[in-house]
C-alpha positions as CSV (number, residue, x, y, z in Angstrom):
1,M,0.0,0.0,0.0
2,D,1.3,3.4,-1.0
3,L,0.7,5.4,2.2
4,K,1.9,8.6,0.7
5,A,-0.5,8.4,-2.2
6,L,-3.3,7.5,0.2
7,I,-2.7,10.5,2.4
8,G,-1.9,12.7,-0.6
9,Q,-5.5,12.6,-1.7
10,F,-6.4,15.0,1.1
11,F,-4.1,17.7,-0.4
12,D,-4.8,19.9,-3.4
13,E,-2.5,20.6,-6.3
14,K,-0.9,23.5,-4.4
15,G,-0.1,21.3,-1.4
16,N,-2.9,22.7,0.8
17,I,-5.0,20.4,2.9
18,A,-8.5,19.9,1.4
19,L,-10.7,17.8,3.5
20,P,-14.1,16.3,2.6
21,P,-16.6,18.0,5.0
22,H,-17.7,14.6,6.4
23,L,-14.2,13.3,7.2
24,T,-13.4,12.3,10.8
25,L,-10.3,10.7,12.3
26,A,-12.3,7.5,12.7
27,G,-13.3,7.7,9.1
28,L,-9.7,8.2,8.1
29,A,-8.6,5.2,10.2
30,E,-11.2,3.0,8.5
31,H,-10.2,4.4,5.1
32,V,-6.5,3.4,5.6
33,Y,-7.5,0.0,7.1
34,A,-9.8,-0.8,4.1
35,A,-7.1,0.1,1.7
36,E,-4.7,-2.3,3.5
37,Q,-7.3,-5.0,3.3
38,Q,-7.8,-4.4,-0.4
39,A,-4.0,-4.4,-1.0
40,G,-3.7,-7.7,0.8
41,I,-1.3,-6.5,3.4
42,P,-0.8,-9.3,5.9
43,D,-1.8,-9.0,9.5
44,R,1.1,-8.1,11.9
45,P,1.7,-6.7,15.4
46,V,1.1,-2.9,15.5
47,M,0.8,-2.3,19.2
48,R,3.2,-3.4,21.9
49,Q,2.8,-2.7,25.6
50,W,5.8,-3.2,27.8
51,V,4.9,-4.3,31.3
52,Y,7.5,-4.0,34.0
53,T,5.5,-5.2,37.0
54,D,7.1,-8.6,37.4
55,N,10.1,-8.3,35.1
56,P,12.4,-5.3,35.3
57,E,13.5,-6.0,31.8
58,G,9.9,-5.8,30.6
59,T,7.4,-8.2,29.3
60,P,6.0,-7.4,25.8
61,R,2.3,-7.7,25.0
62,D,1.6,-7.6,21.3
63,I,-1.7,-6.8,19.5
64,T,-2.1,-7.2,15.8
65,R,-3.6,-4.8,13.2
66,S,-6.8,-6.9,12.9
67,Q,-7.1,-7.3,16.6
68,V,-6.8,-3.5,17.1
69,N,-9.5,-2.9,14.5
70,T,-11.8,-5.5,16.0
71,R,-11.3,-4.3,19.6
72,I,-12.1,-0.7,18.7
73,K,-15.3,-1.7,16.9
74,A,-16.3,-4.0,19.8
75,I,-16.0,-1.2,22.3
76,A,-17.7,1.3,20.0
77,A,-20.6,-1.1,19.5
78,R,-21.0,-1.3,23.3
79,L,-20.9,2.5,23.5
80,M,-23.6,2.7,20.9
81,Q,-25.8,0.3,22.9
82,V,-25.6,2.5,26.0
83,G,-25.3,6.0,24.6
84,K,-26.0,8.2,21.6
85,P,-23.9,10.4,19.3
86,G,-22.4,13.3,21.0
87,D,-22.3,11.7,24.5
88,R,-19.2,12.4,26.6
89,V,-17.0,9.4,27.4
90,A,-14.3,9.7,30.0
91,I,-11.2,7.5,29.7
92,L,-9.8,6.5,33.1
93,A,-6.9,4.1,32.8
94,G,-3.1,3.9,32.9
95,N,-1.0,3.9,29.7
96,S,-2.2,0.7,28.0
97,P,-3.7,-0.6,24.8
98,E,-7.1,-0.4,26.4
99,Y,-6.7,3.4,26.8
100,I,-5.9,3.9,23.1
101,L,-8.6,1.5,22.0
102,G,-11.2,3.0,24.2
103,F,-10.4,6.5,23.0
104,M,-10.6,5.5,19.4
105,A,-13.8,3.6,20.1
106,G,-15.4,6.7,21.4
107,M,-14.9,8.4,18.0
108,Y,-16.0,5.3,16.2
109,A,-19.2,5.4,18.1
110,G,-19.8,9.1,17.2
111,Q,-19.3,10.1,20.8
112,V,-16.8,12.4,22.4
113,P,-13.9,10.9,24.4
114,I,-12.2,12.8,27.2
115,P,-8.7,11.6,28.0
116,L,-8.1,11.5,31.8
117,Y,-5.8,9.9,34.4
118,D,-4.9,6.5,35.7
119,P,-7.4,6.0,38.5
120,N,-4.8,4.1,40.5
121,E,-2.6,7.2,40.8
122,P,-3.5,9.5,43.7
123,G,-3.8,13.2,43.6
124,H,-6.2,13.8,40.8
125,E,-9.5,13.7,42.7
126,D,-10.4,17.4,42.6
127,H,-9.4,17.6,38.9
128,L,-11.5,14.6,38.0
129,R,-14.5,15.8,39.9
130,A,-14.4,19.1,38.2
131,V,-14.0,17.6,34.7
132,L,-16.6,15.0,35.1
133,Y,-19.1,17.6,36.4
134,D,-18.3,20.1,33.7
135,S,-18.3,17.6,30.8
136,G,-21.4,15.7,31.8
137,A,-19.7,12.4,31.0
138,T,-22.3,9.6,30.9
139,T,-19.8,6.7,30.5
140,V,-16.3,5.9,31.9
141,L,-14.1,3.5,30.0
142,T,-11.3,1.8,31.9
143,N,-9.7,-1.6,32.0
144,K,-9.9,-4.5,34.5
145,K,-6.8,-3.2,36.3
146,G,-8.4,0.2,36.9
147,A,-12.1,-0.8,37.3
148,S,-12.0,-1.2,41.1
149,A,-10.4,2.3,41.6
150,V,-12.9,3.9,39.2
151,R,-15.9,2.3,41.0
152,A,-14.5,3.3,44.4
153,Y,-14.1,6.9,43.1
154,F,-17.9,7.0,42.4
155,A,-18.9,5.1,45.6
156,D,-20.2,8.3,47.3
157,V,-22.2,9.5,44.2
158,P,-25.9,8.6,44.2
159,S,-26.4,5.6,41.9
160,A,-28.8,7.5,39.6
161,E,-26.0,10.1,39.0
162,R,-23.1,7.7,38.4
163,P,-21.8,7.3,34.9
164,R,-21.8,3.8,33.5
165,V,-18.4,2.2,34.0
166,I,-17.1,-0.2,31.3
167,A,-13.9,-2.3,31.5
168,V,-13.2,-2.5,27.9
169,D,-10.9,-5.6,28.1
170,A,-13.9,-7.5,29.5
171,L,-16.0,-7.0,26.3
172,P,-16.1,-9.8,23.8
173,D,-14.8,-9.4,20.3
174,T,-18.1,-10.6,18.9
175,L,-19.6,-7.2,19.7
176,A,-17.6,-5.8,16.7
177,A,-20.0,-7.4,14.3
178,S,-22.8,-5.1,15.5
179,W,-20.8,-1.9,15.0
180,V,-22.5,0.4,12.5
181,A,-20.2,2.0,10.0
182,G,-22.5,5.0,9.6
183,Q,-21.0,6.6,12.6
184,V,-17.7,7.3,10.7
185,E,-19.1,7.5,7.1
186,G,-21.7,9.5,5.4
187,D,-22.3,12.8,3.6
188,V,-23.2,15.0,6.6
189,D,-20.9,17.9,7.3
190,T,-19.2,17.0,10.6
191,S,-16.2,19.2,10.2
192,D,-17.2,21.4,13.2
193,H,-18.4,18.6,15.4
194,V,-16.4,17.9,18.5
195,S,-14.0,15.1,18.1
196,F,-12.7,15.0,21.7
197,L,-12.4,17.2,24.7
198,Q,-9.0,18.1,26.1
199,Y,-9.1,19.6,29.6
200,T,-6.4,22.0,31.0
201,S,-4.5,20.9,34.1
202,G,-6.5,23.2,36.5
203,S,-3.3,24.3,38.2
204,T,-4.3,28.0,38.3
205,R,-8.1,27.8,37.8
206,N,-10.8,25.3,37.3
207,P,-10.1,22.9,34.4
208,A,-11.4,24.2,31.1
209,G,-12.4,21.9,28.3
210,V,-11.0,22.7,24.8
211,M,-13.2,21.4,22.1
212,I,-11.1,19.8,19.3
213,T,-13.2,19.5,16.2
214,N,-13.0,16.8,13.6
215,E,-11.5,19.2,11.0
216,A,-8.9,20.4,13.5
217,L,-7.9,16.9,14.6
218,V,-7.6,15.4,11.0
219,T,-5.8,18.5,9.9
220,D,-3.3,18.2,12.8
221,V,-2.6,14.5,11.9
222,L,-2.1,15.3,8.2
223,Q,0.1,18.3,9.0
224,I,2.3,16.2,11.3
225,N,2.6,13.6,8.6
226,D,3.4,16.2,6.0
227,A,6.0,18.0,8.2
228,V,7.8,14.9,9.4
229,K,7.6,13.1,6.0
230,F,7.0,9.7,7.6
231,E,8.6,6.7,6.0
232,T,7.2,3.3,6.4
233,P,7.4,0.8,8.0
234,M,7.7,2.8,11.2
235,R,7.8,2.2,14.9
236,I,6.9,4.8,17.5
237,P,8.2,4.1,21.1
238,T,6.5,6.4,23.7
239,W,5.9,6.6,27.4
240,L,4.1,10.0,27.2
241,P,1.0,10.0,29.3
242,L,-2.0,9.2,27.1
243,H,-4.2,11.8,28.9
244,H,-1.9,14.5,27.5
245,D,-2.7,15.7,24.0
246,M,0.8,15.1,22.8
247,G,0.7,11.5,24.1
248,M,-2.7,10.7,22.6
249,I,-2.1,12.3,19.2
250,V,1.1,10.3,18.9
251,A,-0.8,7.1,19.7
252,M,-3.6,8.0,17.3
253,L,-1.0,8.5,14.5
254,G,0.1,4.9,14.9
255,V,-3.4,3.5,14.9
256,V,-4.6,5.6,12.0
257,L,-1.6,4.8,9.8
258,G,-1.5,1.2,10.8
259,Q,2.1,1.4,12.1
260,E,3.6,-0.1,15.3
261,I,3.4,1.9,18.5
262,E,5.3,0.8,21.6
263,I,3.9,2.1,24.9
264,F,4.8,2.0,28.5
265,A,4.1,4.1,31.6
266,P,5.8,7.4,32.4
267,R,6.8,6.0,35.8
268,D,8.6,3.1,34.1
269,F,10.7,5.7,32.2
270,I,11.4,7.8,35.2
271,Q,12.5,4.7,37.2
272,Q,14.9,3.6,34.5
273,P,15.4,6.0,31.5
274,K,17.4,3.3,29.7
275,R,14.1,1.6,29.0
276,W,13.2,4.3,26.5
277,V,16.7,4.2,25.0
278,E,16.4,0.4,24.6
279,R,13.1,0.8,22.8
280,L,14.6,3.4,20.4
281,S,17.5,1.1,19.6
282,R,15.5,-2.1,19.1
283,R,16.0,-3.9,15.8
284,D,14.1,-6.8,14.3
285,D,15.7,-9.0,11.7
286,D,12.5,-9.1,9.7
287,L,12.2,-5.3,9.7
288,A,15.7,-4.2,9.0
289,D,14.5,-1.1,7.2
290,I,12.3,0.1,10.1
291,H,12.1,3.9,10.6
292,V,11.9,4.9,14.3
293,Y,10.0,8.0,15.4
294,T,9.5,9.4,18.9
295,V,8.1,12.5,20.5
296,I,9.6,13.6,23.8
297,P,10.0,16.7,26.1
298,N,13.5,18.1,26.6
299,F,13.8,16.9,30.2
300,A,13.6,13.3,29.0
301,L,16.6,13.8,26.8
302,D,18.5,15.1,29.8
303,L,17.5,12.1,32.0
304,A,18.4,9.7,29.2
305,A,21.8,11.3,28.8
306,R,22.5,11.2,32.5
307,Y,21.1,7.9,33.5
308,A,21.0,5.7,30.4
309,A,24.5,6.4,28.9
310,P,26.0,3.1,27.9
311,E,29.5,2.2,29.0
312,S,30.2,1.5,25.3
313,A,29.0,3.6,22.4
314,D,28.3,0.4,20.5
315,Q,25.7,-0.7,23.1
316,Y,22.8,1.1,21.3
317,D,22.0,1.6,17.6
318,F,20.2,4.8,16.8
319,S,20.8,4.7,13.0
320,A,17.0,4.2,12.3
321,V,15.8,7.0,14.6
322,E,14.3,9.6,12.2
323,C,13.3,12.4,14.5
324,I,13.0,13.4,18.2
325,I,10.7,16.4,18.8
């Protein structure tokens, strides 16, 4: 599949972005996936979570391209059963595939995801309460690891006022068959519809929700692709928190373009910065031509330089790393 040609159809002859008025990020993701299917591109792992709970060297958990698409549609189908287009859906989980899949599923269901925190991390109670009240979220997506903490958070809320809590990794894949494609396709102008809500940190005032429209989000993804000049196949290692707009947009890029994204938790990087360096330098024999992209704040480069410097310069191979932003 020629990814450049596929993306290029959304630019005019002068190189300006020209979007169909009905295009959403979910629609773009389905467009790319359908093109892959038609081109006969084989299934392959596109999402890898590194888990350091029991193994300090990390245990990989891989999810294939078809599994990602199926899981997104299964979650979206459940959201469509319990809600309606435009409903607000809060995402409360740690950095994990379930977070990304739930976020994308919200858009596949025509609803509005709100990226929030890991419910197992303390210190966010006031922010969460303010955001959930302001947004009017009717559903909370989490995973089995975070479900108990989410339900405990709402224990003092009257049952009639509690949002529905769904552990997305408890949903069966069979739900995907009932997903209705009309939520991401059609001729209705959805360019100014809200794609997701990004709330400010609330450090100096009450959290304020920024409404990111479909047009703004798709334009952002296309502009990033155009500016960076992505080459495929690509791999994107990241520990950025998924509740942050930078972390989520990086993750969405991987899902939409069907490329491999490697995720782990911010605390796993802080504890051992070499973990990120190791992910950057990873090579697979069957993907010798891989292009590695990453997005990172400056302080992370400083930590990596101070605490992950190898004794030998030959320990790591960064020849495939294309850009660090």
